N, C-alpha and C positions, 0 to 999 in steps of 0.2 A: 335582557334580550328583548322584550315587547317597545319595553320603553327606547332603547337606542333606535331600534328600527322608527317608532314613529318619531323618532328626535332628527336622525335624519330626514327623511323625513319632510317634517317642518320646514326643518335648511334649503333643501334641496327643493322646494314650494319659492321659499324664501328667494331663493337667488336668482330662481322665473319671475321677482316681481309682486309672487302670491303671497299677500298678506292680512295675518286675521285681525279681521273685527275684532275692540274695546267693548265688553261688554258690562259686564258687574260694576258699581258702583258710577260708572257713567249715566247722563242722559239722552234720555232717546232720543235717538235722532229717525225717523219716519226712513230718512233719503238711506240709511244705515241699517236699521233695523225694522222686523215687524211685528209686533205684541201679540202674545200668544194667550196671556191669560191678562188681568191683573192683582191688586193683591195690596192691605192694608201695609200702608208704608210711606218713603218720604216722595211726593206728589215728579210724576215725570223721572224719577229714576230708576235705572235696573240694579235689582232687586237678585231675576238670577238667568241663565241665560240656561234657554233649551238646548239647542244646537247650535254653532259655529255658522260663522258669516264667514264671507272672505273677497276681496277688494282686491284683484289686478293690476299693476299701475295705474292708483286708487282711483278705480274704476267700479263699484260692487257689481261682481258675480254674484253672489248667494248674503240674502239677507239674513244677519243672521236673526235666531227668532228666540225671544228675550219674556219674560215675566215681570212687568212696570207696577212701579207705586201709585196709588191712588188714596 
């Protein structure tokens, strides 16, 4: 039920040009990500996602809040 609703919402958002910003395992990019915490790990790599971020037609509308390695 809920998973199907979420998938439908994501599909609709994607059709409108809204995409989710990639986070975990990616290199930190201050234009797309907001670091809310640093933890021991690979320097500059995103360790976990606190809140997803979104782009509309390749422009950031909500930056992703992430934990970054130091």
